[in-house]
N, C-alpha and C positions, 0 to 999 in steps of 0.2 A: 077851863074845866080840868078837873083832876081825873086821870084815867089809870086804872090798874091793868097792866098788860102781863099776861101769863103765857109763856111759851118760849119761842126762839127769837134770835135777833132779826130774822127775816120779817117778822110781824111789825117791828118798829119801822123798817124801811117802807113797808106798804102804807102805814099810817102817815108817814111823812109826806106822801103825795096829796093827802086830803087835809092835813092839819099843819099849822105852824107850831112847831114844838119849841116851847120856851125853856123847859127844864126837864132833865131826866135824872131820876134817882140812881143810886148804885144798885146793882143786881142783888136780890135777896134769894138765896137758894131754897128750893122746896125741900121738904123732908125726904130722906132716903126712902125708897129706892129711886125716886124721881131724879132725873138729870136736868129738869127744866128750872128756869128762874122766873122771878117776877120783878117788874120795875114799875115805878110810878111816874107818870108824865103830867106835866102842866102844859096844856095845849089849847089853841083856839082854832076855829075853822079858818081855812085859807080863803083869802079874798079871791074872787073870780077875776082872773087876769085876761079873760077873753073879751071884755067889754071894749 
């Protein structure tokens, strides 16, 4: 699945716990005055390793 992530780098770290991230785009800056960025991820759900 392709996901658009808007915010800070901490959000990507949180998603990495639930998804296997295959590819991350370069950061695209938002228009001023915002200091946030957006990235696009190609990811799949993580397999449950507790089985």
